[in-house]
One Martini backbone bead per residue (centre of mass of N, CA, C, O) as a GRO file, in nm:
protein
  278
    1MET     BB    1  -0.002  -0.110   1.934
    2SER     BB    2   0.183  -0.361   1.966
    3GLU     BB    3   0.415  -0.540   1.798
    4ALA     BB    4   0.261  -0.840   1.893
    5THR     BB    5  -0.034  -0.726   1.799
    6TRP     BB    6  -0.350  -0.806   1.718
    7ARG     BB    7  -0.633  -0.682   1.532
    8GLU     BB    8  -0.973  -0.749   1.526
    9VAL     BB    9  -1.198  -0.604   1.283
   10ALA     BB   10  -1.302  -0.896   1.215
   11PRO     BB   11  -1.396  -1.193   1.154
   12GLY     BB   12  -1.079  -1.308   1.062
   13VAL     BB   13  -0.969  -0.999   1.071
   14HIS     BB   14  -0.638  -0.875   1.069
   15VAL     BB   15  -0.415  -0.626   1.233
   16ARG     BB   16  -0.066  -0.532   1.202
   17ARG     BB   17   0.108  -0.285   1.385
   18HIS     BB   18   0.411  -0.123   1.333
   19ASP     BB   19   0.661   0.078   1.435
   20GLU     BB   20   0.762   0.075   1.155
   21LEU     BB   21   0.598   0.325   0.989
   22LYS     BB   22   0.310   0.218   1.077
   23LEU     BB   23   0.270  -0.059   0.968
   24ASN     BB   24   0.042  -0.265   0.778
   25CYS     BB   25  -0.081  -0.592   0.831
   26GLY     BB   26  -0.256  -0.871   0.702
   27LEU     BB   27  -0.530  -1.113   0.799
   28VAL     BB   28  -0.713  -1.372   0.630
   29VAL     BB   29  -0.931  -1.620   0.751
   30GLY     BB   30  -0.978  -1.948   0.650
   31GLU     BB   31  -1.046  -2.283   0.636
   32GLU     BB   32  -0.788  -2.338   0.418
   33ARG     BB   33  -0.698  -2.041   0.394
   34SER     BB   34  -0.466  -1.760   0.406
   35LEU     BB   35  -0.419  -1.400   0.402
   36VAL     BB   36  -0.138  -1.208   0.330
   37ILE     BB   37  -0.075  -0.845   0.386
   38ASP     BB   38   0.213  -0.806   0.348
   39THR     BB   39   0.586  -0.832   0.470
   40ARG     BB   40   0.780  -0.608   0.494
   41SER     BB   41   1.140  -0.510   0.495
   42PHE     BB   42   1.262  -0.793   0.575
   43HIS     BB   43   1.333  -1.106   0.654
   44ALA     BB   44   1.308  -1.088   0.969
   45HIS     BB   45   1.032  -0.953   0.957
   46GLY     BB   46   0.883  -1.173   0.797
   47ARG     BB   47   0.937  -1.396   1.013
   48GLU     BB   48   0.779  -1.262   1.235
   49LEU     BB   49   0.515  -1.253   1.088
   50LEU     BB   50   0.486  -1.553   1.048
   51GLU     BB   51   0.479  -1.626   1.354
   52ALA     BB   52   0.228  -1.465   1.414
   53VAL     BB   53   0.041  -1.606   1.221
   54ARG     BB   54   0.075  -1.894   1.367
   55GLU     BB   55  -0.085  -1.790   1.624
   56ILE     BB   56  -0.366  -1.817   1.453
   57THR     BB   57  -0.271  -2.003   1.195
   58GLY     BB   58  -0.233  -2.335   1.002
   59THR     BB   59  -0.285  -2.252   0.732
   60GLU     BB   60  -0.255  -2.197   0.436
   61LEU     BB   61  -0.056  -1.955   0.251
   62VAL     BB   62  -0.120  -1.637   0.117
   63VAL     BB   63   0.000  -1.360  -0.084
   64VAL     BB   64  -0.003  -0.987  -0.085
   65ASN     BB   65   0.109  -0.717  -0.274
   66THR     BB   66   0.023  -0.394  -0.306
   67HIS     BB   67   0.332  -0.311  -0.356
   68ALA     BB   68   0.689  -0.219  -0.446
   69HIS     BB   69   0.762  -0.135  -0.165
   70TYR     BB   70   0.974  -0.250   0.055
   71ASP     BB   71   0.776  -0.242   0.323
   72HIS     BB   72   0.579  -0.458   0.160
   73CYS     BB   73   0.807  -0.695   0.024
   74PHE     BB   74   1.097  -0.783   0.155
   75GLY     BB   75   0.948  -1.020   0.328
   76ASN     BB   76   0.909  -1.253   0.111
   77ALA     BB   77   1.143  -1.451   0.192
   78ALA     BB   78   0.950  -1.584   0.428
   79PHE     BB   79   0.721  -1.667   0.171
   80ARG     BB   80   0.829  -1.853  -0.065
   81ASP     BB   81   0.615  -2.107  -0.020
   82SER     BB   82   0.414  -1.904  -0.128
   83GLN     BB   83   0.170  -1.750  -0.280
   84ILE     BB   84   0.246  -1.444  -0.471
   85TYR     BB   85   0.070  -1.156  -0.517
   86ALA     BB   86   0.024  -0.922  -0.798
   87HIS     BB   87   0.095  -0.685  -0.997
   88PRO     BB   88   0.283  -0.659  -1.270
   89GLY     BB   89   0.407  -0.381  -1.185
   90ALA     BB   90   0.538  -0.483  -0.929
   91ALA     BB   91   0.735  -0.689  -1.043
   92GLU     BB   92   0.876  -0.482  -1.228
   93GLY     BB   93   0.942  -0.268  -1.005
   94LEU     BB   94   1.122  -0.456  -0.845
   95ARG     BB   95   1.322  -0.539  -1.063
   96ARG     BB   96   1.413  -0.239  -1.124
   97THR     BB   97   1.418  -0.105  -0.798
   98GLY     BB   98   1.524  -0.284  -0.563
   99GLU     BB   99   1.827  -0.214  -0.535
  100HIS     BB  100   1.781   0.089  -0.494
  101GLN     BB  101   1.610   0.066  -0.238
  102ARG     BB  102   1.819  -0.081  -0.068
  103GLN     BB  103   2.036   0.146  -0.074
  104GLN     BB  104   1.865   0.363   0.058
  105VAL     BB  105   1.812   0.214   0.325
  106VAL     BB  106   2.105   0.158   0.408
  107ASP     BB  107   2.197   0.444   0.417
  108HIS     BB  108   2.003   0.541   0.633
  109LEU     BB  109   2.077   0.344   0.856
  110ARG     BB  110   2.375   0.436   0.869
  111ALA     BB  111   2.315   0.745   0.920
  112THR     BB  112   2.144   0.621   1.194
  113ASP     BB  113   2.298   0.396   1.354
  114ARG     BB  114   2.190   0.095   1.196
  115GLU     BB  115   2.383  -0.155   1.117
  116HIS     BB  116   2.216  -0.410   1.169
  117LEU     BB  117   1.995  -0.354   0.976
  118ALA     BB  118   2.155  -0.299   0.722
  119GLU     BB  119   2.253  -0.592   0.704
  120GLN     BB  120   1.978  -0.723   0.667
  121VAL     BB  121   1.898  -0.586   0.413
  122GLU     BB  122   2.142  -0.685   0.244
  123GLU     BB  123   2.068  -1.007   0.298
  124THR     BB  124   1.812  -0.980   0.141
  125GLU     BB  125   1.591  -1.140  -0.054
  126ILE     BB  126   1.439  -1.065  -0.361
  127VAL     BB  127   1.103  -1.156  -0.385
  128LEU     BB  128   0.898  -1.221  -0.635
  129PRO     BB  129   0.610  -1.209  -0.763
  130PHE     BB  130   0.412  -1.462  -0.949
  131TYR     BB  131   0.106  -1.390  -0.910
  132LEU     BB  132  -0.062  -1.221  -1.167
  133VAL     BB  133  -0.281  -0.927  -1.155
  134GLU     BB  134  -0.493  -0.699  -1.363
  135GLN     BB  135  -0.762  -0.782  -1.221
  136ASP     BB  136  -1.020  -0.867  -1.069
  137THR     BB  137  -0.977  -1.118  -0.799
  138GLU     BB  138  -1.060  -1.428  -0.670
  139LEU     BB  139  -1.025  -1.579  -0.344
  140ASP     BB  140  -1.039  -1.904  -0.205
  141LEU     BB  141  -1.033  -1.986   0.148
  142GLY     BB  142  -1.273  -2.117   0.272
  143GLY     BB  143  -1.581  -1.976   0.343
  144ARG     BB  144  -1.422  -1.744   0.183
  145THR     BB  145  -1.392  -1.436  -0.005
  146VAL     BB  146  -1.150  -1.259  -0.185
  147GLU     BB  147  -1.046  -0.934  -0.332
  148LEU     BB  148  -0.859  -0.845  -0.598
  149GLN     BB  149  -0.791  -0.495  -0.660
  150TYR     BB  150  -0.803  -0.292  -0.963
  151ALA     BB  151  -0.854   0.077  -1.014
  152GLY     BB  152  -0.567   0.210  -1.065
  153ARG     BB  153  -0.397   0.493  -1.049
  154GLY     BB  154  -0.174   0.638  -0.774
  155HIS     BB  155   0.068   0.575  -0.583
  156THR     BB  156   0.081   0.387  -0.826
  157ASP     BB  157   0.054   0.161  -1.120
  158HIS     BB  158  -0.015  -0.114  -0.891
  159ASP     BB  159  -0.242  -0.109  -0.696
  160LEU     BB  160  -0.361  -0.324  -0.445
  161ALA     BB  161  -0.668  -0.435  -0.322
  162VAL     BB  162  -0.860  -0.576  -0.037
  163GLY     BB  163  -1.156  -0.751  -0.025
  164VAL     BB  164  -1.404  -0.826   0.246
  165PRO     BB  165  -1.732  -0.872   0.215
  166ASP     BB  166  -1.815  -1.038   0.486
  167ALA     BB  167  -1.667  -0.791   0.681
  168GLY     BB  168  -1.627  -0.483   0.584
  169VAL     BB  169  -1.335  -0.488   0.433
  170VAL     BB  170  -1.039  -0.279   0.330
  171PHE     BB  171  -0.732  -0.306   0.172
  172VAL     BB  172  -0.525  -0.016   0.051
  173GLY     BB  173  -0.275   0.063   0.131
  174ASP     BB  174  -0.122   0.365  -0.010
  175LEU     BB  175  -0.403   0.487  -0.111
  176VAL     BB  176  -0.399   0.531   0.203
  177GLU     BB  177  -0.351   0.788   0.460
  178GLU     BB  178  -0.252   0.790   0.811
  179GLY     BB  179  -0.076   1.055   0.953
  180ALA     BB  180  -0.035   1.139   0.649
  181ASP     BB  181   0.054   1.204   0.351
  182PRO     BB  182   0.041   1.134   0.047
  183ALA     BB  183   0.257   0.959  -0.151
  184MET     BB  184   0.434   1.105  -0.453
  185GLU     BB  185   0.697   0.986  -0.589
  186ASP     BB  186   0.512   0.748  -0.771
  187ALA     BB  187   0.269   0.904  -0.859
  188PHE     BB  188  -0.088   0.984  -0.975
  189PRO     BB  189  -0.242   1.273  -0.906
  190MET     BB  190  -0.470   1.279  -1.140
  191GLU     BB  191  -0.582   0.959  -1.069
  192TRP     BB  192  -0.639   0.897  -0.759
  193ALA     BB  193  -0.933   0.966  -0.701
  194PRO     BB  194  -1.071   0.764  -0.905
  195THR     BB  195  -0.961   0.515  -0.771
  196LEU     BB  196  -1.091   0.546  -0.497
  197ARG     BB  197  -1.387   0.569  -0.601
  198SER     BB  198  -1.388   0.287  -0.726
  199LEU     BB  199  -1.366   0.141  -0.453
  200LEU     BB  200  -1.616   0.258  -0.319
  201GLU     BB  201  -1.818   0.149  -0.563
  202ARG     BB  202  -1.784  -0.122  -0.491
  203PRO     BB  203  -1.949  -0.358  -0.333
  204SER     BB  204  -1.728  -0.394  -0.096
  205GLY     BB  205  -1.714  -0.084  -0.042
  206VAL     BB  206  -2.009  -0.010   0.024
  207LEU     BB  207  -1.992  -0.222   0.284
  208ALA     BB  208  -1.761  -0.062   0.396
  209ASP     BB  209  -1.600   0.064   0.735
  210SER     BB  210  -1.320  -0.082   0.702
  211TRP     BB  211  -0.997   0.086   0.639
  212VAL     BB  212  -0.674  -0.019   0.549
  213PRO     BB  213  -0.382   0.113   0.565
  214GLY     BB  214  -0.057   0.101   0.523
  215HIS     BB  215  -0.067   0.343   0.738
  216GLY     BB  216  -0.187   0.345   1.042
  217HIS     BB  217  -0.507   0.380   1.110
  218VAL     BB  218  -0.803   0.273   1.104
  219VAL     BB  219  -1.071   0.352   0.883
  220ASP     BB  220  -1.330   0.502   0.738
  221ARG     BB  221  -1.525   0.603   0.476
  222THR     BB  222  -1.505   0.906   0.522
  223PHE     BB  223  -1.195   0.931   0.507
  224VAL     BB  224  -1.176   0.838   0.213
  225GLU     BB  225  -1.361   1.046   0.083
  226THR     BB  226  -1.189   1.290   0.180
  227GLN     BB  227  -0.927   1.214   0.036
  228ALA     BB  228  -1.049   1.209  -0.252
  229GLU     BB  229  -1.131   1.511  -0.247
  230GLN     BB  230  -0.853   1.631  -0.205
  231LEU     BB  231  -0.727   1.509  -0.465
  232ALA     BB  232  -0.935   1.624  -0.663
  233THR     BB  233  -0.882   1.925  -0.607
  234MET     BB  234  -0.589   1.931  -0.680
  235ALA     BB  235  -0.627   1.833  -0.973
  236GLU     BB  236  -0.806   2.072  -1.063
  237ARG     BB  237  -0.596   2.292  -1.010
  238PHE     BB  238  -0.380   2.183  -1.192
  239THR     BB  239  -0.538   2.189  -1.455
  240GLU     BB  240  -0.572   2.495  -1.466
  241VAL     BB  241  -0.267   2.558  -1.480
  242LEU     BB  242  -0.195   2.374  -1.726
  243GLY     BB  243  -0.386   2.537  -1.923
  244THR     BB  244  -0.195   2.799  -1.957
  245GLY     BB  245   0.118   2.689  -2.042
  246ILE     BB  246   0.288   2.800  -1.758
  247ALA     BB  247   0.373   2.563  -1.585
  248GLY     BB  248   0.496   2.504  -1.254
  249VAL     BB  249   0.586   2.413  -0.951
  250ASP     BB  250   0.504   2.665  -0.811
  251SER     BB  251   0.217   2.707  -0.931
  252LEU     BB  252   0.105   2.436  -0.840
  253ALA     BB  253   0.157   2.455  -0.531
  254ASN     BB  254  -0.006   2.715  -0.493
  255ALA     BB  255  -0.285   2.588  -0.585
  256GLY     BB  256  -0.274   2.364  -0.334
  257ARG     BB  257  -0.337   2.547  -0.128
  258GLY     BB  258  -0.560   2.469   0.154
  259LEU     BB  259  -0.581   2.126   0.179
  260GLY     BB  260  -0.363   1.999   0.399
  261LEU     BB  261  -0.093   2.007   0.260
  262THR     BB  262   0.220   1.996   0.217
  263GLU     BB  263   0.482   2.140   0.053
  264ASP     BB  264   0.622   1.869  -0.029
  265THR     BB  265   0.377   1.735  -0.148
  266LEU     BB  266   0.308   1.944  -0.369
  267ARG     BB  267   0.580   1.932  -0.517
  268LEU     BB  268   0.578   1.638  -0.587
  269ALA     BB  269   0.308   1.653  -0.744
  270ALA     BB  270   0.403   1.852  -0.951
  271VAL     BB  271   0.624   1.689  -1.074
  272ARG     BB  272   0.454   1.454  -1.161
  273ALA     BB  273   0.256   1.615  -1.343
  274LEU     BB  274   0.475   1.710  -1.542
  275GLU     BB  275   0.601   1.435  -1.616
  276LEU     BB  276   0.308   1.313  -1.719
  277ARG     BB  277   0.258   1.486  -1.973
  278HIS     BB  278   0.476   1.323  -2.175
   0.00000   0.00000   0.00000
């Protein structure tokens, strides 16, 4: 899918996949309002997304940030006139880590000779979500209802999914990864599988066969079930090793081999599992 093209995965439900990071943003169009799902990496990217949204709908816009990583929410600055929803942990995480994330991105862009982009990230105002939801919350868009769903900790401690029950679609942010391993830097690897399974078991999840990950191609229910099983097996193996009382990063990573996860992913998951024991 090209940079400027939306894909309509169900009537009035659109996915825009971007070249940078294979990032997906979503748009659910109602009769009175429309929901934008994630806002990209900095102000100019967010503004471009807003312009693309306006090619499809002129309705009032509301926004949801699936979580507080920069590539999903630094574009909020372009949507500051809209209601921006997120989990309270996302607002707190962005408040606490936003400037650190910015510096990491800027340093990487400069190290890869992309000064123009580095400057744009530096100039972007970090706009926090204001409408905070801790539990499943319905939003009436006029003629259709979407569900903001919090199922537990996984990729972060504050991931929100968006169910579109009348369309059979769930936007899952980075709780599901296509084309890469689940990202473990801020993850809760021992809790991730139950969170995914909870989403699968919700009424909107049972009906859904289009699942939109934060990055990569749209997947089906079987893909999500398989990723949940992979994460569950990893957690089971980690639990066995942790029960010995002599667990370390090497022993945990060794236990996770053979599941199709890279060595880096397993070691990051092991570090997180050890950190979260205390």
